[in-house]
C-alpha positions in Angstrom: -5.0 -13.9 5.8 -6.1 -11.6 4.1 -7.8 -11.3 0.1 -6.0 -9.3 -2.4 -8.8 -8.7 -4.0 -9.9 -6.5 -0.4 -7.4 -4.1 -1.6 -8.0 -1.8 -4.4 -4.0 -2.2 -6.1 -1.3 -4.2 -4.5 2.3 -4.6 -5.2 3.8 -7.9 -4.8 7.3 -9.1 -4.2 8.6 -12.3 -3.7 7.7 -12.3 0.4 7.2 -8.9 1.0 4.2 -6.0 -0.6 2.3 -3.0 -0.8 -1.3 -3.2 -0.6 -3.7 0.6 -1.1 -6.9 0.8 0.5 -9.1 3.3 1.6 -9.2 4.3 4.9 -12.6 4.0 5.7 -15.8 3.6 3.6 -16.6 7.3 3.7 -13.0 8.2 3.6 -10.7 7.7 0.3 -7.3 9.4 1.6 -5.5 5.9 0.4 -3.7 3.9 3.4 -0.8 2.4 2.7 -0.2 -1.6 4.5 3.2 -3.8 3.9 2.4 -7.5 3.7 4.2 -10.3 4.1 3.9 -13.9 2.4 4.2 -16.9 4.2 3.4 -20.2 2.6 1.6 -19.2 -0.6 -1.2 -16.8 1.4 -0.5 -13.0 2.7 -1.2 -11.3 5.2 -0.6 -7.7 6.7 3.0 -6.9 8.6 2.7 -6.1 12.1 5.5 -7.8 13.2 8.0 -6.6 11.0 10.5 -9.0 8.8 14.0 -9.6 8.2 16.2 -6.6 7.0 17.1 -9.3 4.3 13.9 -7.7 2.4 14.3 -4.4 2.6 16.2 -4.2 -1.1 12.8 -5.8 -2.5 10.3 -3.8 -0.5 11.7 -0.2 -1.8 11.3 -0.8 -5.2 7.8 -1.6 -4.2 7.3 1.6 -2.0 8.2 3.2 -5.1 6.2 1.6 -7.8 3.0 2.5 -5.4 4.1 5.7 -5.1 4.6 6.3 -8.8 1.1 4.7 -9.1 -0.5 7.0 -6.3 0.8 10.4 -8.6 -0.7 8.9 -11.6 -3.8 7.3 -10.4 -4.8 9.4 -7.3 -5.7 12.7 -6.3 -3.4 14.9 -3.6 -5.3 15.1 -0.2 -5.2 18.7 0.7 -5.6 20.0 4.3 -5.1 23.9 4.7 -3.2 24.5 1.6 -1.0 21.1 2.3 -1.0 18.0 0.5 -1.6 15.6 3.2 -1.1 12.4 0.8 -3.6 11.1 -1.7 -7.3 10.0 -2.3 -8.5 7.4 -4.4 -10.8 9.4 -7.4 -14.4 8.6 -7.2 
């Protein structure tokens, strides 16, 4: 079980979610985690999930992407965007 407050931002559906977290203490790169719910507790998905839940996950991923575009800065490497970084 994980504490949702450990994520900088999370987007939760009925049984799936998306959590955004820094890659490391000194690394502001946004790392995306797929979350699964079981009996009211949330876990980081490590074993996959039923394809039944895919329609729930797609809008959560889109919401997370929109949030990053508005609240993060591009993570640039050699002139190419390599994801997002949390603002300091």
